[in-house]
N, C-alpha and C positions, 0 to 999 in steps of 0.2 A: 514928508511930502503929504499933502492933503489929497483927498479924493478928487477934488477939482483939478489939481495939478497933474495927478496921474492920468486922469481922463484926457486932459489937454495933451499930455505927452504921447498917449496912445493915438490920438487923432493925428498929431504931427507925424508920428511914425508911419501911419497908414497913408497919409498924403505924400510923404517922401517916397514910399514904396511905389505908389501909383505913378509918380513922376519918373521913376527909373525903369524904363522898359526892359533893359537888360536883366535886371534882378527879377522882374516879374516873369520874363520869359524863362529864365533859369529855374525859377520856382515851379513853373508849369511843367517844365521838362523833368525836374526831380520828382514831382508828384506823379507824373506818368510812369517814370522808371521805378517808383516805389511799388507800383502795382504789378508790373512784369517787365522783363527785358524787352528792349526794342532794338531792331537794326538801326544803324545810324541814319540811313536814308528814310526808313519808315518814320522815325521820330522827326526827321527834318520836314517831311510832308505834313505831319500832324501840327508842328509848330508854325509852319507857313500858313496854315489855315487861320491862325490867330494873329500872326504878325507878317506884314507884307515885306519887311526889310530882310531880304535873304542874307545879306552880309552879317547882320546882327544874329540871325539864327545860326549861321555857320560858325560864328565866333563862340556862341554859347555851346554848340555841339563840340567844338574843339576843346573848350575848357572842360566839359564833362568827360570827354575821352581822356584828356590828360590827367584828370583826377581818378580815372578808373571806374567811373560810374556808367560809362557807355562803352560797350565793346561788341563789335560784330562777331568776334570769335565766341564769346560767351553766349550771345544770342543764338548763334548757329548751333552750338553744342546742346543748348537747352531745347531748342526747337526740334532738333534731330532726335534726341532721346524721347521727347514727348510724342512726336508723330510716329516714330518706329514702334513705340509702345502701343499705339492705336492700330498698328497693323499695316502701316504704309511702307512702301519700298523706297529705295534710294533715288530712283528716277523722279518720282513724284515729289519727294522731299526736296531734292535739288531745285526742281521747278518752282516749288512754293517759296523757297528761300530767295531765288532769283526775283520772283515777283515782289517780294518784300524789300528788295534793294540791298540784300546782303552782299558784302564783298566776296568775290569768287575765291580769293585766296583763303579767307576765313572759312568758307564752306569746305574747301578741300582739306584744310587742317582739321576741321571738326569731324569729317568723315574718317580721316586717318586715325584720329584719337578715340573714336567711339568704340572700336573693337567689336562691332556687331557682325555676326556671321549671317549674311543676307540669305544664303541658301537655307539655313536652318530657320530663319525668321519667316521665309516664304512658306516653308513646310508647316510651321505652326499656324500661320494664317489660313492655309488651305485646310488643315485638319479642323480648325475651329469652325470654319464655314461649312465644310462638306463632310466631315467625319474622317475617321482614320483609314477607312477602306479606300484603296487606290481605284481610280476610275478604270473600267475595263473597256467601255465603248468609246469610239472616237468622239461622239457628240458630247459625252460627259467630260472627256479630257479637254475638248475645245471650250466648253463652258467654264471649267476651272481655270484654264489658261487665260481666257478673256478676263475673268475676275481678277486674277493676280496681276495681269498687265495693267488693268485699270487702277489697281492699288499702287502701282508704281514699281513693280519688280521687273528687272530686265529679262529679256527673252531667254538668255542662257540660264538665269536663275529659275525661271518658270519651267523650262524644258528639262532642267537638271533634276527636278523633283517629280515630274510627271512621267509615268512609264509610256513607252512608245507602243 
């Protein structure tokens, strides 16, 4: 094959790829998934910005899920570990996963599988921010409780680690 023939074959391949929107959309999805995991709904929104055909987007997403490239459970587990490592609590993490469109069953399974002791994690976050000494005054306890609540820890977790 000469250089001219190989160049013509490359051009023909590019033109055929441009004519196949499903393949192009799948390639865009795989490229996005190669960078990080996505929730199915999150990737759907991203692909709909590039392609107005919702049925085509749904078909590509079903194909990717069938191949194991797209998984709400895997995304939820990864996101949960990452955000918990940053010091966020279960309430906030659940809320963020819901905003990203993650399936609630996948979120529940991810929380069951994670094995994180949220009381211990809340104590670690409190100590990192405020030091090891327990707050003695009401005002300081309230300040620490407000911080932990903002970070997404449930009230029973917050008051379980702060003295009365």
